[in-house]
mmCIF file of the N, C-alpha and C atoms, coordinates in Angstrom:
data_MODEL
# 
_entry.id   MODEL 
# 
loop_
_atom_site.group_PDB 
_atom_site.id 
_atom_site.type_symbol 
_atom_site.label_atom_id 
_atom_site.label_alt_id 
_atom_site.label_comp_id 
_atom_site.label_asym_id 
_atom_site.label_entity_id 
_atom_site.label_seq_id 
_atom_site.pdbx_PDB_ins_code 
_atom_site.Cartn_x 
_atom_site.Cartn_y 
_atom_site.Cartn_z 
_atom_site.occupancy 
_atom_site.B_iso_or_equiv 
_atom_site.pdbx_formal_charge 
_atom_site.auth_seq_id 
_atom_site.auth_comp_id 
_atom_site.auth_asym_id 
_atom_site.auth_atom_id 
_atom_site.pdbx_PDB_model_num 
ATOM 1   N N  . UNK A 1 1  ? 15.110  12.209  12.981  1.00 0.00 ? 1  UNK A N  1 
ATOM 2   C CA . UNK A 1 1  ? 15.574  11.765  11.718  1.00 0.00 ? 1  UNK A CA 1 
ATOM 3   C C  . UNK A 1 1  ? 14.455  11.880  10.721  1.00 0.00 ? 1  UNK A C  1 
ATOM 4   N N  . UNK A 1 2  ? 14.674  12.514  9.580   1.00 0.00 ? 2  UNK A N  1 
ATOM 5   C CA . UNK A 1 2  ? 13.702  12.592  8.544   1.00 0.00 ? 2  UNK A CA 1 
ATOM 6   C C  . UNK A 1 2  ? 14.245  11.830  7.416   1.00 0.00 ? 2  UNK A C  1 
ATOM 7   N N  . UNK A 1 3  ? 13.412  10.983  6.923   1.00 0.00 ? 3  UNK A N  1 
ATOM 8   C CA . UNK A 1 3  ? 13.877  9.958   5.884   1.00 0.00 ? 3  UNK A CA 1 
ATOM 9   C C  . UNK A 1 3  ? 13.044  10.541  4.673   1.00 0.00 ? 3  UNK A C  1 
ATOM 10  N N  . UNK A 1 4  ? 13.703  10.394  3.536   1.00 0.00 ? 4  UNK A N  1 
ATOM 11  C CA . UNK A 1 4  ? 13.204  10.827  2.038   1.00 0.00 ? 4  UNK A CA 1 
ATOM 12  C C  . UNK A 1 4  ? 12.547  9.727   1.626   1.00 0.00 ? 4  UNK A C  1 
ATOM 13  N N  . UNK A 1 5  ? 11.585  10.000  0.849   1.00 0.00 ? 5  UNK A N  1 
ATOM 14  C CA . UNK A 1 5  ? 10.565  8.988   0.239   1.00 0.00 ? 5  UNK A CA 1 
ATOM 15  C C  . UNK A 1 5  ? 11.474  7.937   -0.353  1.00 0.00 ? 5  UNK A C  1 
ATOM 16  N N  . UNK A 1 6  ? 12.460  8.050   -0.970  1.00 0.00 ? 6  UNK A N  1 
ATOM 17  C CA . UNK A 1 6  ? 13.329  7.215   -1.611  1.00 0.00 ? 6  UNK A CA 1 
ATOM 18  C C  . UNK A 1 6  ? 13.950  6.059   -0.670  1.00 0.00 ? 6  UNK A C  1 
ATOM 19  N N  . UNK A 1 7  ? 14.300  6.736   0.517   1.00 0.00 ? 7  UNK A N  1 
ATOM 20  C CA . UNK A 1 7  ? 14.780  5.862   1.516   1.00 0.00 ? 7  UNK A CA 1 
ATOM 21  C C  . UNK A 1 7  ? 13.677  5.159   2.306   1.00 0.00 ? 7  UNK A C  1 
ATOM 22  N N  . UNK A 1 8  ? 12.671  5.539   2.426   1.00 0.00 ? 8  UNK A N  1 
ATOM 23  C CA . UNK A 1 8  ? 11.470  4.880   2.704   1.00 0.00 ? 8  UNK A CA 1 
ATOM 24  C C  . UNK A 1 8  ? 11.093  3.618   1.861   1.00 0.00 ? 8  UNK A C  1 
ATOM 25  N N  . UNK A 1 9  ? 11.213  3.945   0.740   1.00 0.00 ? 9  UNK A N  1 
ATOM 26  C CA . UNK A 1 9  ? 10.778  3.004   -0.270  1.00 0.00 ? 9  UNK A CA 1 
ATOM 27  C C  . UNK A 1 9  ? 11.704  1.986   -0.453  1.00 0.00 ? 9  UNK A C  1 
ATOM 28  N N  . UNK A 1 10 ? 12.971  2.288   -0.316  1.00 0.00 ? 10 UNK A N  1 
ATOM 29  C CA . UNK A 1 10 ? 14.117  1.230   -0.250  1.00 0.00 ? 10 UNK A CA 1 
ATOM 30  C C  . UNK A 1 10 ? 13.950  0.319   1.140   1.00 0.00 ? 10 UNK A C  1 
ATOM 31  N N  . UNK A 1 11 ? 13.448  0.910   2.064   1.00 0.00 ? 11 UNK A N  1 
ATOM 32  C CA . UNK A 1 11 ? 13.313  0.283   3.225   1.00 0.00 ? 11 UNK A CA 1 
ATOM 33  C C  . UNK A 1 11 ? 12.288  -0.753  3.020   1.00 0.00 ? 11 UNK A C  1 
ATOM 34  N N  . UNK A 1 12 ? 11.164  -0.253  2.658   1.00 0.00 ? 12 UNK A N  1 
ATOM 35  C CA . UNK A 1 12 ? 9.912   -1.228  2.551   1.00 0.00 ? 12 UNK A CA 1 
ATOM 36  C C  . UNK A 1 12 ? 10.093  -2.260  1.326   1.00 0.00 ? 12 UNK A C  1 
ATOM 37  N N  . UNK A 1 13 ? 10.974  -1.993  0.238   1.00 0.00 ? 13 UNK A N  1 
ATOM 38  C CA . UNK A 1 13 ? 11.374  -2.914  -0.687  1.00 0.00 ? 13 UNK A CA 1 
ATOM 39  C C  . UNK A 1 13 ? 12.416  -4.131  -0.044  1.00 0.00 ? 13 UNK A C  1 
ATOM 40  N N  . UNK A 1 14 ? 13.001  -3.819  1.060   1.00 0.00 ? 14 UNK A N  1 
ATOM 41  C CA . UNK A 1 14 ? 13.792  -4.787  1.710   1.00 0.00 ? 14 UNK A CA 1 
ATOM 42  C C  . UNK A 1 14 ? 13.376  -5.787  2.449   1.00 0.00 ? 14 UNK A C  1 
ATOM 43  N N  . UNK A 1 15 ? 11.912  -5.349  2.926   1.00 0.00 ? 15 UNK A N  1 
ATOM 44  C CA . UNK A 1 15 ? 11.174  -6.200  3.820   1.00 0.00 ? 15 UNK A CA 1 
ATOM 45  C C  . UNK A 1 15 ? 10.795  -7.654  3.032   1.00 0.00 ? 15 UNK A C  1 
ATOM 46  N N  . UNK A 1 16 ? 10.446  -8.512  3.990   1.00 0.00 ? 16 UNK A N  1 
ATOM 47  C CA . UNK A 1 16 ? 9.981   -9.846  3.317   1.00 0.00 ? 16 UNK A CA 1 
ATOM 48  C C  . UNK A 1 16 ? 8.503   -9.555  3.083   1.00 0.00 ? 16 UNK A C  1 
ATOM 49  N N  . UNK A 1 17 ? 8.014   -10.371 2.158   1.00 0.00 ? 17 UNK A N  1 
ATOM 50  C CA . UNK A 1 17 ? 6.790   -10.158 1.691   1.00 0.00 ? 17 UNK A CA 1 
ATOM 51  C C  . UNK A 1 17 ? 5.665   -10.259 2.793   1.00 0.00 ? 17 UNK A C  1 
ATOM 52  N N  . UNK A 1 18 ? 5.907   -11.079 3.771   1.00 0.00 ? 18 UNK A N  1 
ATOM 53  C CA . UNK A 1 18 ? 4.953   -11.099 4.909   1.00 0.00 ? 18 UNK A CA 1 
ATOM 54  C C  . UNK A 1 18 ? 5.074   -9.797  5.492   1.00 0.00 ? 18 UNK A C  1 
ATOM 55  N N  . UNK A 1 19 ? 6.152   -9.330  5.729   1.00 0.00 ? 19 UNK A N  1 
ATOM 56  C CA . UNK A 1 19 ? 6.509   -8.279  6.756   1.00 0.00 ? 19 UNK A CA 1 
ATOM 57  C C  . UNK A 1 19 ? 5.830   -6.910  5.876   1.00 0.00 ? 19 UNK A C  1 
ATOM 58  N N  . UNK A 1 20 ? 5.877   -6.916  4.635   1.00 0.00 ? 20 UNK A N  1 
ATOM 59  C CA . UNK A 1 20 ? 5.156   -5.812  3.571   1.00 0.00 ? 20 UNK A CA 1 
ATOM 60  C C  . UNK A 1 20 ? 3.732   -6.112  4.090   1.00 0.00 ? 20 UNK A C  1 
ATOM 61  N N  . UNK A 1 21 ? 3.101   -7.068  3.988   1.00 0.00 ? 21 UNK A N  1 
ATOM 62  C CA . UNK A 1 21 ? 1.738   -7.179  4.092   1.00 0.00 ? 21 UNK A CA 1 
ATOM 63  C C  . UNK A 1 21 ? 1.354   -6.689  5.634   1.00 0.00 ? 21 UNK A C  1 
ATOM 64  N N  . UNK A 1 22 ? 2.187   -6.950  6.671   1.00 0.00 ? 22 UNK A N  1 
ATOM 65  C CA . UNK A 1 22 ? 2.083   -6.612  8.126   1.00 0.00 ? 22 UNK A CA 1 
ATOM 66  C C  . UNK A 1 22 ? 2.023   -5.050  8.013   1.00 0.00 ? 22 UNK A C  1 
ATOM 67  N N  . UNK A 1 23 ? 2.921   -4.421  7.232   1.00 0.00 ? 23 UNK A N  1 
ATOM 68  C CA . UNK A 1 23 ? 3.053   -3.063  7.330   1.00 0.00 ? 23 UNK A CA 1 
ATOM 69  C C  . UNK A 1 23 ? 1.824   -2.467  6.592   1.00 0.00 ? 23 UNK A C  1 
ATOM 70  N N  . UNK A 1 24 ? 1.150   -2.920  5.400   1.00 0.00 ? 24 UNK A N  1 
ATOM 71  C CA . UNK A 1 24 ? -0.054  -2.559  4.928   1.00 0.00 ? 24 UNK A CA 1 
ATOM 72  C C  . UNK A 1 24 ? -1.139  -2.776  6.034   1.00 0.00 ? 24 UNK A C  1 
ATOM 73  N N  . UNK A 1 25 ? -1.343  -3.733  6.713   1.00 0.00 ? 25 UNK A N  1 
ATOM 74  C CA . UNK A 1 25 ? -2.250  -3.797  7.908   1.00 0.00 ? 25 UNK A CA 1 
ATOM 75  C C  . UNK A 1 25 ? -1.906  -2.676  8.777   1.00 0.00 ? 25 UNK A C  1 
ATOM 76  N N  . UNK A 1 26 ? -0.737  -2.396  9.238   1.00 0.00 ? 26 UNK A N  1 
ATOM 77  C CA . UNK A 1 26 ? -0.579  -1.325  10.088  1.00 0.00 ? 26 UNK A CA 1 
ATOM 78  C C  . UNK A 1 26 ? -0.911  0.217   9.500   1.00 0.00 ? 26 UNK A C  1 
ATOM 79  N N  . UNK A 1 27 ? -0.697  0.205   8.213   1.00 0.00 ? 27 UNK A N  1 
ATOM 80  C CA . UNK A 1 27 ? -1.039  1.635   7.707   1.00 0.00 ? 27 UNK A CA 1 
ATOM 81  C C  . UNK A 1 27 ? -2.241  1.727   7.136   1.00 0.00 ? 27 UNK A C  1 
ATOM 82  N N  . UNK A 1 28 ? -3.134  0.741   6.946   1.00 0.00 ? 28 UNK A N  1 
ATOM 83  C CA . UNK A 1 28 ? -4.526  0.696   6.369   1.00 0.00 ? 28 UNK A CA 1 
ATOM 84  C C  . UNK A 1 28 ? -5.340  1.778   7.421   1.00 0.00 ? 28 UNK A C  1 
ATOM 85  N N  . UNK A 1 29 ? -5.435  1.630   8.423   1.00 0.00 ? 29 UNK A N  1 
ATOM 86  C CA . UNK A 1 29 ? -6.299  2.326   9.223   1.00 0.00 ? 29 UNK A CA 1 
ATOM 87  C C  . UNK A 1 29 ? -5.951  3.870   9.315   1.00 0.00 ? 29 UNK A C  1 
ATOM 88  N N  . UNK A 1 30 ? -4.595  3.976   9.143   1.00 0.00 ? 30 UNK A N  1 
ATOM 89  C CA . UNK A 1 30 ? -4.125  5.603   9.106   1.00 0.00 ? 30 UNK A CA 1 
ATOM 90  C C  . UNK A 1 30 ? -4.464  6.098   7.817   1.00 0.00 ? 30 UNK A C  1 
ATOM 91  N N  . UNK A 1 31 ? -4.286  5.348   6.669   1.00 0.00 ? 31 UNK A N  1 
ATOM 92  C CA . UNK A 1 31 ? -4.493  5.767   5.382   1.00 0.00 ? 31 UNK A CA 1 
ATOM 93  C C  . UNK A 1 31 ? -5.948  6.012   5.232   1.00 0.00 ? 31 UNK A C  1 
ATOM 94  N N  . UNK A 1 32 ? -6.812  5.226   5.932   1.00 0.00 ? 32 UNK A N  1 
ATOM 95  C CA . UNK A 1 32 ? -8.395  5.414   5.920   1.00 0.00 ? 32 UNK A CA 1 
ATOM 96  C C  . UNK A 1 32 ? -8.863  6.561   6.412   1.00 0.00 ? 32 UNK A C  1 
ATOM 97  N N  . UNK A 1 33 ? -8.131  6.899   7.649   1.00 0.00 ? 33 UNK A N  1 
ATOM 98  C CA . UNK A 1 33 ? -8.597  8.106   8.233   1.00 0.00 ? 33 UNK A CA 1 
ATOM 99  C C  . UNK A 1 33 ? -8.268  9.391   7.426   1.00 0.00 ? 33 UNK A C  1 
ATOM 100 N N  . UNK A 1 34 ? -7.078  9.230   6.800   1.00 0.00 ? 34 UNK A N  1 
ATOM 101 C CA . UNK A 1 34 ? -6.716  10.425  5.892   1.00 0.00 ? 34 UNK A CA 1 
ATOM 102 C C  . UNK A 1 34 ? -7.815  10.396  4.640   1.00 0.00 ? 34 UNK A C  1 
ATOM 103 N N  . UNK A 1 35 ? -7.931  9.265   3.944   1.00 0.00 ? 35 UNK A N  1 
ATOM 104 C CA . UNK A 1 35 ? -8.743  9.269   2.819   1.00 0.00 ? 35 UNK A CA 1 
ATOM 105 C C  . UNK A 1 35 ? -10.184 9.703   3.240   1.00 0.00 ? 35 UNK A C  1 
ATOM 106 N N  . UNK A 1 36 ? -10.670 8.921   4.272   1.00 0.00 ? 36 UNK A N  1 
ATOM 107 C CA . UNK A 1 36 ? -12.107 9.151   4.741   1.00 0.00 ? 36 UNK A CA 1 
ATOM 108 C C  . UNK A 1 36 ? -12.267 10.605  5.061   1.00 0.00 ? 36 UNK A C  1 
ATOM 109 N N  . UNK A 1 37 ? -11.330 11.303  5.597   1.00 0.00 ? 37 UNK A N  1 
ATOM 110 C CA . UNK A 1 37 ? -11.396 12.624  6.018   1.00 0.00 ? 37 UNK A CA 1 
ATOM 111 C C  . UNK A 1 37 ? -11.583 13.566  4.794   1.00 0.00 ? 37 UNK A C  1 
ATOM 112 N N  . UNK A 1 38 ? -11.140 13.142  3.615   1.00 0.00 ? 38 UNK A N  1 
ATOM 113 C CA . UNK A 1 38 ? -11.053 14.036  2.513   1.00 0.00 ? 38 UNK A CA 1 
ATOM 114 C C  . UNK A 1 38 ? -12.052 13.609  1.392   1.00 0.00 ? 38 UNK A C  1 
ATOM 115 N N  . UNK A 1 39 ? -12.330 12.363  1.573   1.00 0.00 ? 39 UNK A N  1 
ATOM 116 C CA . UNK A 1 39 ? -13.198 11.888  0.336   1.00 0.00 ? 39 UNK A CA 1 
ATOM 117 C C  . UNK A 1 39 ? -14.595 12.440  0.243   1.00 0.00 ? 39 UNK A C  1 
ATOM 118 N N  . UNK A 1 40 ? -15.064 12.509  -0.730  1.00 0.00 ? 40 UNK A N  1 
ATOM 119 C CA . UNK A 1 40 ? -16.377 13.022  -1.012  1.00 0.00 ? 40 UNK A CA 1 
ATOM 120 C C  . UNK A 1 40 ? -17.350 11.927  -1.516  1.00 0.00 ? 40 UNK A C  1 
ATOM 121 N N  . UNK A 1 41 ? -18.486 11.940  -1.269  1.00 0.00 ? 41 UNK A N  1 
ATOM 122 C CA . UNK A 1 41 ? -19.442 11.103  -1.506  1.00 0.00 ? 41 UNK A CA 1 
ATOM 123 C C  . UNK A 1 41 ? -19.330 10.845  -3.089  1.00 0.00 ? 41 UNK A C  1 
ATOM 124 N N  . UNK A 1 42 ? -19.365 9.494   -3.666  1.00 0.00 ? 42 UNK A N  1 
ATOM 125 C CA . UNK A 1 42 ? -19.327 9.452   -5.164  1.00 0.00 ? 42 UNK A CA 1 
ATOM 126 C C  . UNK A 1 42 ? -17.943 9.526   -5.631  1.00 0.00 ? 42 UNK A C  1 
ATOM 127 N N  . UNK A 1 43 ? -17.094 9.550   -4.862  1.00 0.00 ? 43 UNK A N  1 
ATOM 128 C CA . UNK A 1 43 ? -15.512 10.116  -5.547  1.00 0.00 ? 43 UNK A CA 1 
ATOM 129 C C  . UNK A 1 43 ? -14.758 8.971   -6.015  1.00 0.00 ? 43 UNK A C  1 
ATOM 130 N N  . UNK A 1 44 ? -15.376 7.535   -5.961  1.00 0.00 ? 44 UNK A N  1 
ATOM 131 C CA . UNK A 1 44 ? -14.787 6.430   -6.463  1.00 0.00 ? 44 UNK A CA 1 
ATOM 132 C C  . UNK A 1 44 ? -13.864 5.931   -5.343  1.00 0.00 ? 44 UNK A C  1 
ATOM 133 N N  . UNK A 1 45 ? -13.797 6.382   -4.138  1.00 0.00 ? 45 UNK A N  1 
ATOM 134 C CA . UNK A 1 45 ? -12.912 5.885   -3.127  1.00 0.00 ? 45 UNK A CA 1 
ATOM 135 C C  . UNK A 1 45 ? -13.218 4.461   -2.726  1.00 0.00 ? 45 UNK A C  1 
ATOM 136 N N  . UNK A 1 46 ? -14.283 4.011   -2.905  1.00 0.00 ? 46 UNK A N  1 
ATOM 137 C CA . UNK A 1 46 ? -14.567 2.583   -2.642  1.00 0.00 ? 46 UNK A CA 1 
ATOM 138 C C  . UNK A 1 46 ? -13.781 1.605   -3.412  1.00 0.00 ? 46 UNK A C  1 
ATOM 139 N N  . UNK A 1 47 ? -13.814 2.055   -4.794  1.00 0.00 ? 47 UNK A N  1 
ATOM 140 C CA . UNK A 1 47 ? -13.067 1.204   -5.932  1.00 0.00 ? 47 UNK A CA 1 
ATOM 141 C C  . UNK A 1 47 ? -11.707 1.250   -5.480  1.00 0.00 ? 47 UNK A C  1 
ATOM 142 N N  . UNK A 1 48 ? -11.075 2.431   -5.093  1.00 0.00 ? 48 UNK A N  1 
ATOM 143 C CA . UNK A 1 48 ? -9.706  2.368   -4.674  1.00 0.00 ? 48 UNK A CA 1 
ATOM 144 C C  . UNK A 1 48 ? -9.423  1.623   -3.617  1.00 0.00 ? 48 UNK A C  1 
ATOM 145 N N  . UNK A 1 49 ? -9.973  1.607   -2.702  1.00 0.00 ? 49 UNK A N  1 
ATOM 146 C CA . UNK A 1 49 ? -9.840  0.686   -1.601  1.00 0.00 ? 49 UNK A CA 1 
ATOM 147 C C  . UNK A 1 49 ? -9.914  -0.796  -1.785  1.00 0.00 ? 49 UNK A C  1 
ATOM 148 N N  . UNK A 1 50 ? -10.916 -1.143  -2.636  1.00 0.00 ? 50 UNK A N  1 
ATOM 149 C CA . UNK A 1 50 ? -10.974 -2.620  -3.157  1.00 0.00 ? 50 UNK A CA 1 
ATOM 150 C C  . UNK A 1 50 ? -9.768  -2.899  -3.817  1.00 0.00 ? 50 UNK A C  1 
ATOM 151 N N  . UNK A 1 51 ? -9.159  -2.127  -4.830  1.00 0.00 ? 51 UNK A N  1 
ATOM 152 C CA . UNK A 1 51 ? -8.026  -2.111  -5.517  1.00 0.00 ? 51 UNK A CA 1 
ATOM 153 C C  . UNK A 1 51 ? -6.770  -2.241  -4.446  1.00 0.00 ? 51 UNK A C  1 
ATOM 154 N N  . UNK A 1 52 ? -6.789  -1.408  -3.374  1.00 0.00 ? 52 UNK A N  1 
ATOM 155 C CA . UNK A 1 52 ? -5.535  -1.475  -2.637  1.00 0.00 ? 52 UNK A CA 1 
ATOM 156 C C  . UNK A 1 52 ? -5.654  -2.766  -1.750  1.00 0.00 ? 52 UNK A C  1 
ATOM 157 N N  . UNK A 1 53 ? -6.682  -3.323  -1.396  1.00 0.00 ? 53 UNK A N  1 
ATOM 158 C CA . UNK A 1 53 ? -6.828  -4.643  -0.737  1.00 0.00 ? 53 UNK A CA 1 
ATOM 159 C C  . UNK A 1 53 ? -6.455  -5.714  -1.598  1.00 0.00 ? 53 UNK A C  1 
ATOM 160 N N  . UNK A 1 54 ? -6.916  -5.818  -2.831  1.00 0.00 ? 54 UNK A N  1 
ATOM 161 C CA . UNK A 1 54 ? -6.394  -6.759  -3.905  1.00 0.00 ? 54 UNK A CA 1 
ATOM 162 C C  . UNK A 1 54 ? -4.961  -6.934  -3.988  1.00 0.00 ? 54 UNK A C  1 
ATOM 163 N N  . UNK A 1 55 ? -4.592  -5.663  -4.186  1.00 0.00 ? 55 UNK A N  1 
ATOM 164 C CA . UNK A 1 55 ? -2.844  -5.728  -4.309  1.00 0.00 ? 55 UNK A CA 1 
ATOM 165 C C  . UNK A 1 55 ? -2.233  -6.287  -3.145  1.00 0.00 ? 55 UNK A C  1 
ATOM 166 N N  . UNK A 1 56 ? -2.679  -5.879  -1.919  1.00 0.00 ? 56 UNK A N  1 
ATOM 167 C CA . UNK A 1 56 ? -2.252  -6.476  -0.799  1.00 0.00 ? 56 UNK A CA 1 
ATOM 168 C C  . UNK A 1 56 ? -2.338  -7.965  -0.514  1.00 0.00 ? 56 UNK A C  1 
ATOM 169 N N  . UNK A 1 57 ? -3.574  -8.492  -1.024  1.00 0.00 ? 57 UNK A N  1 
ATOM 170 C CA . UNK A 1 57 ? -3.849  -9.840  -0.909  1.00 0.00 ? 57 UNK A CA 1 
ATOM 171 C C  . UNK A 1 57 ? -3.019  -10.475 -1.934  1.00 0.00 ? 57 UNK A C  1 
ATOM 172 N N  . UNK A 1 58 ? -2.889  -9.996  -3.167  1.00 0.00 ? 58 UNK A N  1 
ATOM 173 C CA . UNK A 1 58 ? -1.773  -10.472 -4.058  1.00 0.00 ? 58 UNK A CA 1 
ATOM 174 C C  . UNK A 1 58 ? -0.472  -10.693 -3.644  1.00 0.00 ? 58 UNK A C  1 
ATOM 175 N N  . UNK A 1 59 ? 0.017   -9.577  -2.901  1.00 0.00 ? 59 UNK A N  1 
ATOM 176 C CA . UNK A 1 59 ? 1.330   -9.758  -2.448  1.00 0.00 ? 59 UNK A CA 1 
ATOM 177 C C  . UNK A 1 59 ? 1.630   -10.829 -1.347  1.00 0.00 ? 59 UNK A C  1 
ATOM 178 N N  . UNK A 1 60 ? 0.684   -10.913 -0.552  1.00 0.00 ? 60 UNK A N  1 
ATOM 179 C CA . UNK A 1 60 ? 0.628   -12.058 0.552   1.00 0.00 ? 60 UNK A CA 1 
ATOM 180 C C  . UNK A 1 60 ? 0.551   -13.273 -0.179  1.00 0.00 ? 60 UNK A C  1 
ATOM 181 N N  . UNK A 1 61 ? -0.070  -13.574 -1.323  1.00 0.00 ? 61 UNK A N  1 
ATOM 182 C CA . UNK A 1 61 ? -0.152  -14.800 -1.961  1.00 0.00 ? 61 UNK A CA 1 
ATOM 183 C C  . UNK A 1 61 ? 0.664   -15.168 -2.883  1.00 0.00 ? 61 UNK A C  1 
ATOM 184 N N  . UNK A 1 62 ? 1.709   -14.335 -3.251  1.00 0.00 ? 62 UNK A N  1 
ATOM 185 C CA . UNK A 1 62 ? 2.742   -14.531 -4.319  1.00 0.00 ? 62 UNK A CA 1 
ATOM 186 C C  . UNK A 1 62 ? 3.986   -14.549 -3.798  1.00 0.00 ? 62 UNK A C  1 
ATOM 187 N N  . UNK A 1 63 ? 5.089   -15.300 -4.536  1.00 0.00 ? 63 UNK A N  1 
ATOM 188 C CA . UNK A 1 63 ? 6.405   -15.356 -4.156  1.00 0.00 ? 63 UNK A CA 1 
ATOM 189 C C  . UNK A 1 63 ? 7.192   -14.759 -5.407  1.00 0.00 ? 63 UNK A C  1 
ATOM 190 N N  . UNK A 1 64 ? 6.659   -13.990 -6.203  1.00 0.00 ? 64 UNK A N  1 
ATOM 191 C CA . UNK A 1 64 ? 7.299   -13.352 -7.424  1.00 0.00 ? 64 UNK A CA 1 
ATOM 192 C C  . UNK A 1 64 ? 8.364   -12.490 -7.403  1.00 0.00 ? 64 UNK A C  1 
ATOM 193 N N  . UNK A 1 65 ? 8.486   -11.986 -6.119  1.00 0.00 ? 65 UNK A N  1 
ATOM 194 C CA . UNK A 1 65 ? 9.757   -11.071 -5.926  1.00 0.00 ? 65 UNK A CA 1 
ATOM 195 C C  . UNK A 1 65 ? 9.252   -9.553  -6.053  1.00 0.00 ? 65 UNK A C  1 
ATOM 196 N N  . UNK A 1 66 ? 7.917   -9.231  -6.398  1.00 0.00 ? 66 UNK A N  1 
ATOM 197 C CA . UNK A 1 66 ? 7.465   -7.870  -6.575  1.00 0.00 ? 66 UNK A CA 1 
ATOM 198 C C  . UNK A 1 66 ? 7.285   -7.383  -5.443  1.00 0.00 ? 66 UNK A C  1 
ATOM 199 N N  . UNK A 1 67 ? 7.879   -6.021  -5.292  1.00 0.00 ? 67 UNK A N  1 
ATOM 200 C CA . UNK A 1 67 ? 8.073   -5.254  -4.050  1.00 0.00 ? 67 UNK A CA 1 
ATOM 201 C C  . UNK A 1 67 ? 6.549   -4.451  -3.926  1.00 0.00 ? 67 UNK A C  1 
ATOM 202 N N  . UNK A 1 68 ? 6.331   -4.082  -2.512  1.00 0.00 ? 68 UNK A N  1 
ATOM 203 C CA . UNK A 1 68 ? 5.013   -3.414  -2.497  1.00 0.00 ? 68 UNK A CA 1 
ATOM 204 C C  . UNK A 1 68 ? 5.085   -2.259  -3.253  1.00 0.00 ? 68 UNK A C  1 
ATOM 205 N N  . UNK A 1 69 ? 6.227   -1.493  -3.135  1.00 0.00 ? 69 UNK A N  1 
ATOM 206 C CA . UNK A 1 69 ? 6.292   -0.265  -3.791  1.00 0.00 ? 69 UNK A CA 1 
ATOM 207 C C  . UNK A 1 69 ? 6.051   -0.317  -5.010  1.00 0.00 ? 69 UNK A C  1 
ATOM 208 N N  . UNK A 1 70 ? 6.726   -1.195  -5.884  1.00 0.00 ? 70 UNK A N  1 
ATOM 209 C CA . UNK A 1 70 ? 6.369   -1.538  -7.309  1.00 0.00 ? 70 UNK A CA 1 
ATOM 210 C C  . UNK A 1 70 ? 4.914   -1.761  -7.587  1.00 0.00 ? 70 UNK A C  1 
ATOM 211 N N  . UNK A 1 71 ? 4.359   -2.615  -6.634  1.00 0.00 ? 71 UNK A N  1 
ATOM 212 C CA . UNK A 1 71 ? 2.873   -3.050  -6.905  1.00 0.00 ? 71 UNK A CA 1 
ATOM 213 C C  . UNK A 1 71 ? 2.052   -1.769  -6.754  1.00 0.00 ? 71 UNK A C  1 
ATOM 214 N N  . UNK A 1 72 ? 2.178   -0.912  -5.713  1.00 0.00 ? 72 UNK A N  1 
ATOM 215 C CA . UNK A 1 72 ? 1.510   0.461   -5.645  1.00 0.00 ? 72 UNK A CA 1 
ATOM 216 C C  . UNK A 1 72 ? 1.766   1.155   -6.699  1.00 0.00 ? 72 UNK A C  1 
ATOM 217 N N  . UNK A 1 73 ? 2.747   1.228   -7.065  1.00 0.00 ? 73 UNK A N  1 
ATOM 218 C CA . UNK A 1 73 ? 3.044   2.308   -8.410  1.00 0.00 ? 73 UNK A CA 1 
ATOM 219 C C  . UNK A 1 73 ? 2.490   1.911   -9.671  1.00 0.00 ? 73 UNK A C  1 
ATOM 220 N N  . UNK A 1 74 ? 2.424   0.324   -9.842  1.00 0.00 ? 74 UNK A N  1 
ATOM 221 C CA . UNK A 1 74 ? 1.708   0.001   -11.049 1.00 0.00 ? 74 UNK A CA 1 
ATOM 222 C C  . UNK A 1 74 ? 0.457   0.180   -10.922 1.00 0.00 ? 74 UNK A C  1 
ATOM 223 N N  . UNK A 1 75 ? -0.106  0.163   -9.592  1.00 0.00 ? 75 UNK A N  1 
ATOM 224 C CA . UNK A 1 75 ? -1.688  0.220   -9.396  1.00 0.00 ? 75 UNK A CA 1 
ATOM 225 C C  . UNK A 1 75 ? -2.017  1.593   -9.815  1.00 0.00 ? 75 UNK A C  1 
ATOM 226 N N  . UNK A 1 76 ? -1.334  2.472   -9.418  1.00 0.00 ? 76 UNK A N  1 
ATOM 227 C CA . UNK A 1 76 ? -1.439  4.051   -9.680  1.00 0.00 ? 76 UNK A CA 1 
ATOM 228 C C  . UNK A 1 76 ? -1.551  4.395   -11.221 1.00 0.00 ? 76 UNK A C  1 
ATOM 229 N N  . UNK A 1 77 ? -1.014  3.657   -12.039 1.00 0.00 ? 77 UNK A N  1 
ATOM 230 C CA . UNK A 1 77 ? -0.870  3.863   -13.421 1.00 0.00 ? 77 UNK A CA 1 
ATOM 231 C C  . UNK A 1 77 ? -1.931  3.803   -14.204 1.00 0.00 ? 77 UNK A C  1 
# 
């Protein structure tokens, strides 16, 4: 089965906040491998990871109904 990005986003949005955070924990090492393999020194990657973690922590601490997809989309703007 191949899911489209929209389908995956909808699935992530349907998860409880705690499960969204667990998904981030699951994905973080995989994303780090990809980013670490293609990042160059001085590319600002450290700042991006700090922001990524900040968003994850904010999601874990809030009950405002913001989806992880929306948080990451907002972070990218």
